[in-house]
C-alpha positions, 0 to 999 in steps of 0.5 A: 727306438723300438727299445724305448717304445717297449720300455714305455709300454712296460713301464706304463703297464707296471705303473698304473696299479698301486699294488704289484708283485713282479716275478722278474728273471735275471737280466729283465731289468728289475733294478731299472724297473724299481728305479723307474717306479721311484722316478714316476713317484717323484714326478707325481710330487711324492715326497722323497722321504715317504718312499721306502725301497728295501733290498737284501744287501748293501751292495744292492742298496747302493747300486739302486741309489747310484742308478737313481742319481745317474738317471735324475742327472741325465734327465736334469742335463738332457736336451729337450729331445733326449728328455722326452725320449727318457720320459717316454721310456719311463711311461710318463706323459710327455708334457711341458709340466713333466719336462720341467719337473724332471729337470728339477728332480736331481736338485730337489732330491739333493736338497730334500730334508728326507731322502728316498730311503734305499735300505737293507731290511736290517738298516730299516729294522735298525732305524725303527728300533732306534726310534722306539727302543723302550717300546721294543723292550731293548736298551736305548743306544744299543750298538749293532754287532755284525761279527758275532763269532767271538760272542758265540765262542764265549757262549759255547765256552759258557755252556760247557763251563756250566755243565762242568760246574754241575757234572750230575746236572741235566745239562751235563747229561744232555751234552753227553748224549749229544756228543755220543749222538753226534760223534763228537764235540765238532758235530755237536757244535754244528748241531747247536749252532744250527739252532742258534742260527735259526733262533728267530724261527725257534722263538716264533715257534715257541713264542709265549711258551713258559718252557719252550723245550717242553712245548716243542717236545710235546708238539714233536710227540704229537707229530710222531704219534707216539705214546711214551707211556707204552714200552714198544718191546713190552707191547710186542711181546704181549702180542707175539708170545712165547708160544707163537714163536715156539709154534713158528719154530716147530713149523720150520722143523717140518720142512727141513731145509738148512735155512729153516733148521738154522732159524728154528734153532736161533728161535729156540735159543732166544727163548731160553731167556728167562724174560723176553727183552731187547736182547731176545728181540735182537736175536729173533729179528734176523729170522724174520727181517732182512738187514734192511728191516724188510720181511724175509721172503717166505712163499707157498710151495709144493715141497713146503706144502708136502712137508707141512701140510696145506693147513699148516703151511697156511698157518706158517705163512700167516704167522710169519706175516703177523710177526714181521708186521709186529717187528716192523711196527716195533722198530718204527716206534722205537726209532720215533721214541729215540728221535723224540728223546734226542730232539728233546735233548737238543731243544734243551741244550740249544735253548740254554746255548741261545740264552747264554748268547743273548745274556752276553749281548745284553751285558755289552748292549749290542744287537745282532742282525737276527735281534734287529729282525725279531725285535722289529717283528715283535714291535710291530705285531705283538707289542701292547702299543703295536698300533701306535707304533705302527701308526707313527711309522705309517705317517712317514711311508706312503710307497714301499718297494722291495727288491730281491724278494726271493731272499726275504726270510719269514721274519722279515716278511712278517715285520713288513706285512702290517705296513703293506696291510695298512697301505692296502686299507688306505683311503683314496685321499692319500696315494699309497702303493707297494711294489715287490720284485723277486725271482725264485731262481735266484734265491741263494741265501738259504744259510741266512733263512731265505726261502724261495717258496715264500715268494709264491706264498706272499704273492698268493696272500697279497693277491687274495688279501690286498687285490695285488696284481702279479706280473711276470717278466721273462724276457732277458735284455742281457743274455744271448739265446744260447744262455736262455735256451740252456736255462729253459732246458734245465728248468723245464726238467720234471725234477726241477718243475717239482720244485718250481712249478710256476716256471715259464719259458724265457726269451731274449731281446738279444736274438742275434747276439752270439753265445755259448754254454757249457754244462760240466758234470758234478765232480765227486771225490771217491775217498774209498778209491785207492787209486785216488791221487793225493791232496795236492794233485786232486782237482778242487774248486776254488772258494770265492769267499776265501780267495 
């Protein structure tokens, strides 16, 4: 009885506002809540085909579909007393009208011309692109290619074939640079595959730019705050001349310690070169900087002042500080220039790799998951007829529900935003709503570009732009107090709060359920340890994706 009362209060609280963003922890009933939302919409005479529920995986979409059917079937077959309790649980008014409607929902949904759309983001994108292929500038009748490993391998081979055909060309030279920087072909491929797998981010960053790699290099140069026209070593030896180094060596010899005499000799040997260049800099660097590129410790002392004289000692320390600062600045500038050069090579090579991969797919008339998201985003945001396409889609969708929002990537968020904005700007003549549910702690798809920070950013945007209301659900209906206490202890640490400042202490409805948690230390293998057991005896974690 108390559970039904809590659920009813919960459902009413989340159902009376048309724009909601819910932060719901594990076990708090996210799926139950989404299904309840759909049921309430159906009881309000909403056409099933105007409801769109999006989630991240096919398994989650299938589970939502199954739960909706189960609950509608339960309502259709329940006696009056049980049905009243079920309606009360959803927060719906318990009247003769709603009782009759609820008994008919299961059959109504079975015979509806357009069903409630419970889809993944990719399925949603595929449907839209199939309806508007010409507007999206893609091949009509395209096929979805789910496993693209072979295509990536073909693109990789084509990349090296192009480089081989023109051994003196830019591509061959760039690949050679990457090979050396990445210590071989395996790491080079990992670096380029990283760009291929994040190509929609690359396209978004360089959109509408004629030369994407050049544009990216220019933006990186601005961030690094460097002038490639100025050579750092030339600038260094212009500021710190031979005379200053010679004077520093003379001052070192005034205080005749073994270290000072060795450093003075090292400076004099370096200055014998006809021109001051990189070799000279490398010879002088150990005199002034440690192996970690921090200034060597040189401080005033009575013995040093007695040997040099107080004025000479002051000049010695001031000159040391100036040379160290100049050297550190030169090393930092050189490091930034090297980073710019290496990234420019990565940009150029990665762009060609992406172009070859996309060309292979066009020839086969196939799209992959990234293509679905990107082309749908462009269709709904940047195409010349974007408003017309939005209008056509908008005519079919009145209510949008998004589950597992923490696994949404930036492209998915950008493609769904126009639809949410259209819903928010609608008139009272047409009942419309959106409902977003997620939990930052459960974001596990970063390898698919999911970003848990996006949930907070989206929540702030929806609240500011669309007056959406945020609700937090932190009371578990699944876990024992032992589990919840462990979660609170972990996520209340300052190191974790730095990444999740919005975390609130969790609780559980199952106060009397027994439980136990065990926190295992991180297992690390020390490959340098000679006493390490062989591979067959060493401890290894099972890979659930392979076993």
